[in-house]
MIMAR-544245 format. One line per 8 residues: number of its first residue (from 1); their letters; for each residue x, y, z of N, C-alpha, C. Coordinates in steps of 0.001 Angstrom, whole numbers. Layout:
<pts>
NUM	a	X/Y/Z/X/Y/Z/X/Y/Z ~ ...
</pts>
This chain:
<pts>
1	xxxxxxxx	79532/139192/70933/80769/138435/70524/80638/138165/68853 ~ 82035/138467/68318/81953/138575/66936/81933/137117/66452 ~ 81740/136610/65503/82028/135090/64795/83648/134796/65137 ~ 84209/135268/64526/85540/135176/64882/86081/134605/66333 ~ 85858/135558/67351/85655/135216/68684/85264/133722/69083 ~ 83842/133930/68592/83385/132086/68998/83723/131234/68436 ~ 84596/131459/67072/85176/130476/66442/86356/130280/67497 ~ 87445/131024/67644/88426/130890/68259/88160/130452/69730
9	xxxxxxxx	86636/130879/70691/86636/130043/71878/86278/128478/71538 ~ 85967/128413/70487/85095/126887/70102/86142/125992/70112 ~ 87232/126965/68847/88922/125930/68856/89439/125747/70371 ~ 89374/126638/70976/90404/126295/72406/89566/125229/73327 ~ 88034/125121/73416/87522/124342/73962/87390/122701/73545 ~ 87425/122763/71931/87812/121533/71512/88815/120953/71853 ~ 89945/121814/71650/91480/121620/71846/91906/120836/73305 ~ 90897/121901/74223/91311/121402/75606/90464/120316/75578
17	xxxxxxxx	89422/120086/75662/88499/118549/75517/89085/117688/75173 ~ 89882/118018/73812/91007/117080/73728/92254/116618/74640 ~ 93070/117569/74675/94097/117420/75169/93970/117087/76631 ~ 93258/117502/77399/93455/117403/78900/93035/115514/79605 ~ 92051/115088/78224/92148/113591/78352/93271/113021/78471 ~ 93955/113358/76959/95420/112784/76621/96681/112991/77767 ~ 96576/114439/78319/97597/114232/79191/97490/113695/80431 ~ 96410/113530/80858/95726/112660/82096/95931/111457/81911
25	xxxxxxxx	95696/110557/80595/96250/109730/80541/97507/109451/80448 ~ 98409/110194/80043/99806/110043/79560/100161/109925/80958 ~ 99708/110710/81796/100465/110526/83360/100290/109409/84150 ~ 98959/108970/83931/98306/108003/84671/99204/106214/83990 ~ 99532/106269/82630/100050/105571/82168/101663/105479/82292 ~ 102249/106746/82591/103587/106919/83307/103582/106046/84426 ~ 103254/106373/85505/103086/106201/86650/102480/104561/86710 ~ 101977/104034/85833/102025/102579/85844/102998/102050/85134
33	xxxxxxxx	103663/102632/84612/104855/101960/83909/105885/101877/84729 ~ 106222/103010/85411/107226/103214/86513/107039/102312/87672 ~ 105805/102066/87859/105494/100981/88992/105948/99777/88518 ~ 105402/99077/87497/105907/97752/86628/107350/97876/86606 ~ 107942/98742/86096/109471/98805/86156/110170/98592/87692 ~ 109388/99463/88371/110149/99098/89699/109902/97903/90075 ~ 108902/97304/89871/108447/95496/90351/109535/94735/89587 ~ 109788/95131/88254/110580/93882/87536/112251/94461/88320
41	xxxxxxxx	112448/95554/88212/113801/95662/88989/113567/95143/90782 ~ 112701/94957/91291/112599/94152/92361/112485/92923/92131 ~ 112341/92182/91425/112230/90692/91271/113583/90519/90808 ~ 114171/90972/89985/115768/90624/89882/116477/91129/90705 ~ 116659/92317/91365/117525/92218/92631/117188/91491/93742 ~ 116055/90940/93853/115515/90142/95008/116450/88868/94759 ~ 116335/88281/93536/117474/87075/93247/118594/87516/93974 ~ 119231/88464/93425/120511/88491/93787/120740/88931/95735
49	xxxxxxxx	119983/89629/95966/119830/89484/97996/119587/88068/98133 ~ 118613/86973/97612/118535/85569/98250/119810/85024/97743 ~ 120263/85172/96750/121945/84323/96479/122526/84650/97091 ~ 122747/86043/97697/123797/87034/98681/123554/85726/99924 ~ 122048/85906/100359/121944/85163/101615/122231/83599/101523 ~ 121912/83066/100682/122451/81467/100233/123553/80738/100478 ~ 124836/82441/99878/125799/82302/99894/126787/82141/101570 ~ 125973/82759/102441/126293/83071/103584/125654/81747/104449
57	xxxxxxxx	124283/81314/103639/123741/80399/104560/124509/78752/104416 ~ 125145/78803/103481/125680/77840/103038/127468/77324/103838 ~ 127934/78300/104496/128711/78407/105148/128657/78561/106734 ~ 127606/78413/107034/127454/78391/108463/127495/76944/109160 ~ 128173/77287/110136/128046/75713/111171/127832/75951/112134 ~ 127590/74489/112581/126719/73994/114297/128094/73544/115316 ~ 128356/74479/116252/129050/73906/117183/128837/73608/118409 ~ 129443/72602/119290/129168/72859/120187/129480/73985/121454
65	xxxxxxxx	128248/74379/122139/128463/75490/123070/129712/75413/124055 ~ 129456/76505/125115/130167/76270/126284/129052/75737/127308 ~ 127742/76078/126778/126419/75775/128227/126350/74357/127781 ~ 126950/73825/126824/125994/72489/126144/124533/72848/125036 ~ 124613/74257/124891/123830/74507/123752/124698/74912/122475 ~ 124245/74196/121329/124806/74390/119996/124888/75928/119924 ~ 126202/76610/119146/126323/77627/118404/126691/77487/117327 ~ 126069/78874/116397/126515/78836/114897/127696/79815/114875
73	xxxxxxxx	128269/79361/114299/129584/80118/113439/129366/80042/111910 ~ 129444/81768/111638/129456/82034/110472/130861/82546/109751 ~ 131168/82119/108484/132040/82485/107940/131424/83246/106570 ~ 131472/84510/106701/130679/85411/105426/131893/85679/104258 ~ 131547/84518/102730/132400/84763/102000/132547/86213/101423 ~ 133513/86610/100941/133611/87887/99931/132357/87569/98642 ~ 132413/86129/98151/131355/86542/96984/129965/86674/97388 ~ 129621/86787/98411/128156/86546/98795/127830/88430/99375
81	xxxxxxxx	128730/89048/99012/128087/90499/99262/128827/91470/97919 ~ 129990/90669/96888/130845/91259/95820/129722/91766/94668 ~ 128560/91543/94636/127724/91523/93743/127442/92700/93818 ~ 127263/93704/94868/126834/94506/94897/127677/96094/95275 ~ 129305/95448/95001/130187/96120/95051/130598/97049/93504 ~ 129876/96659/92378/129974/96761/90792/129935/98188/90963 ~ 128735/98800/91832/128244/100346/91870/128180/100801/92865 ~ 129105/101473/93550/129416/102563/94688/128135/102941/95276
89	xxxxxxxx	127317/103211/94672/125573/104004/94899/124853/102388/96095 ~ 125187/101376/95736/124689/100819/96249/124992/100160/97720 ~ 124473/100253/98694/125051/99481/100094/124192/98228/100418 ~ 125147/97482/101159/124630/96183/101401/124929/95770/102984 ~ 124077/95721/103936/124029/95025/105074/123762/93795/105386 ~ 123736/93148/106335/123810/91584/106661/123407/91247/107870 ~ 123116/90246/108409/122798/89934/109730/122461/88505/110242 ~ 123444/87475/110456/123132/86330/110818/122694/86148/112651
97	xxxxxxxx	121707/85465/112448/121188/85441/113855/121130/83836/114382 ~ 121832/83300/115181/122026/82169/115932/120393/81318/116320 ~ 120268/80255/116536/119532/79578/116932/118524/79899/117847 ~ 118954/80555/119078/118660/81290/120260/118097/82742/119852 ~ 118192/83337/118858/118452/84743/118108/119277/85756/118888 ~ 120612/85365/119033/121669/85987/119273/122571/86239/117921 ~ 122936/87578/118101/123801/87823/117079/125173/87032/116724 ~ 125135/86413/115235/126336/85968/114863/127172/86561/114535
105	xxxxxxxx	126933/87520/113001/127667/87994/112898/126808/89136/111818 ~ 127640/90591/111307/126747/91049/110512/126779/92452/111719 ~ 125697/93093/111237/125396/94402/111848/124283/94627/112543 ~ 125149/94723/113902/124405/94428/115453/122776/95141/115297 ~ 123126/96830/114562/121808/97250/114625/120818/97429/113289 ~ 121411/96068/112420/119890/96205/111398/118908/95186/112279 ~ 117647/96326/112178/116581/95647/112954/116409/93842/112800 ~ 116175/93256/113620/115899/91670/113950/114496/91604/113415
113	xxxxxxxx	114443/90704/112663/112989/90347/111503/112350/89622/112678 ~ 111017/89921/112759/109944/89502/113826/108590/89027/112834 ~ 108827/88562/111499/107813/88547/110742/107182/87320/110519 ~ 106216/86815/110182/105416/85677/109968/106196/84499/109214 ~ 106212/83463/109394/107218/82639/108225/106834/82381/106870 ~ 107967/82435/106161/107348/82609/104770/106448/81639/104445 ~ 105228/81908/103565/104698/81012/102673/105220/80703/101850 ~ 104657/79574/100712/104998/79551/99794/105460/80559/98683
121	xxxxxxxx	106190/80540/98269/107033/81420/96953/107192/80887/95907 ~ 107990/81698/94896/108340/81057/93722/109706/80488/93915 ~ 110444/81120/95149/111468/80541/95123/111787/79148/96201 ~ 112810/78281/95917/112499/77241/96585/113207/77547/97908 ~ 112875/78546/98700/113470/78546/99999/112741/79459/101444 ~ 113091/78591/102218/112349/79922/103010/112313/81282/103408 ~ 111976/82382/102493/112605/83439/101939/111392/84262/102438 ~ 111716/85264/102930/110658/86861/103202/111001/87909/102692
129	xxxxxxxx	110589/88864/101414/111137/90093/101169/110366/91138/101300 ~ 110926/92191/101790/109939/93220/102459/110506/94688/102445 ~ 110328/95467/102195/111001/96532/102130/110746/97520/103691 ~ 111936/97983/104555/112103/98513/105954/113104/99770/105692 ~ 113442/100387/106831/114179/101498/106362/115658/101308/107695 ~ 116524/101212/107309/117811/101167/107872/119218/102677/108061 ~ 119496/102522/109248/119783/104125/109302/119543/105330/108563 ~ 118363/105661/108683/117418/106474/107931/117336/106036/106443
137	xxxxxxxx	117979/105336/105879/117712/104684/104526/116712/103802/103896 ~ 115880/104394/102897/114898/102758/102661/115942/101706/101934 ~ 115604/100821/102529/115981/99131/102101/114996/98493/101758 ~ 115809/97442/100748/114891/96221/100574/115688/94570/101489 ~ 114671/94191/101798/115303/93243/103180/114846/91980/102619 ~ 115954/90819/102558/115362/89453/102613/116090/88834/103619 ~ 115025/88102/104201/115274/87205/105453/115481/85708/104802 ~ 116400/84833/105157/116536/83547/104811/116689/82476/105934
145	xxxxxxxx	115361/81634/106474/115603/80920/107419/116447/79739/107049 ~ 117245/79526/106986/118618/78854/107020/119032/77049/108553 ~ 118584/75914/107475/118738/74899/108544/120081/74740/108462 ~ 120330/74460/109815/121677/74268/110276/121820/72882/111007 ~ 123284/72189/110582/122873/70941/111418/124742/70765/111472 ~ 125025/69797/112691/125884/69417/112739/126306/68399/114057 ~ 127354/68323/114421/127207/66920/115432/127010/67371/116728 ~ 126302/69055/117140/126166/69809/117895/124582/69027/118233
153	xxxxxxxx	123643/69212/117107/122388/69145/116910/122026/69927/115606 ~ 121021/70571/115541/120268/71171/114505/119491/72032/114747 ~ 119018/72819/114130/118514/73877/114516/117889/74875/112770 ~ 117584/76022/113305/117037/77424/112335/117708/78226/112533 ~ 118730/78859/111937/119412/79971/111634/118750/81500/110933 ~ 118782/82457/111282/118189/83634/110496/119232/84730/109719 ~ 119087/84614/108357/120055/85368/107222/119318/86355/106986 ~ 119672/87786/107377/119217/88976/106911/119831/89638/105944
161	xxxxxxxx	119609/90085/104802/120773/90495/103802/119815/91903/103252 ~ 120140/93013/103346/119619/94704/103224/120083/95208/101655 ~ 119789/95828/101291/120483/96720/99712/119704/97871/99726 ~ 120082/99007/99847/119536/100308/99652/119317/100360/98009 ~ 118140/101274/98090/117469/101062/96906/117796/102206/95515 ~ 119174/102539/95801/119583/103318/94529/119522/102898/93230 ~ 120312/101511/93285/120244/100797/91741/118928/100510/91406 ~ 118083/99990/92280/116882/99907/91991/116155/100539/91100
169	xxxxxxxx	116016/102100/91767/115285/103013/91363/116031/103348/89702 ~ 117151/103427/89840/118179/103625/88874/117306/103028/88006 ~ 117356/101559/87826/116914/100300/86865/115389/100992/86348 ~ 114673/101214/87383/113141/101523/87129/112844/102605/86151 ~ 113782/103577/86842/113403/104779/85401/114323/104668/83946 ~ 115405/103537/84010/115759/103300/82979/115021/102507/81857 ~ 113957/101530/82626/113284/101163/81969/111866/101679/81663 ~ 111626/102520/82209/110601/103570/82166/111172/104522/80633
</pts>
């Protein structure tokens, strides 16, 4: 092997030895930054989901039922859903479940929440956020346990709000 060939080979090995770790570090850093950006987007959009659920919860009424058991009536204000109409890429689904687990309003096929009671969180509400699938699409869900009182009694209604993930992922990519 000639001296020129050895020098070139040495150069190539040194370049590879320097570039390979740098490229691996860039890839790992990009993945980490994307995950952090997605968490930041989740936090921002989770607050909007919670605001929508609270807006629905504020309009719940407890009325006397036909069989002596109180029933929940939901009036869903447009304001609870309008935050998601700014961009037609995102879809919002909701479901209000009464005191006995009956559907009061919303999407009947939205999976009923059967999770644990929310523990202390950074929100002043009994809310739980999780990822799920609905109609074949990934969604972010917020479940709010809403106390409801009235002349007919008191109880806990469940409000579920789900949003498709397009806007969250777009925001995370932009942040990255």
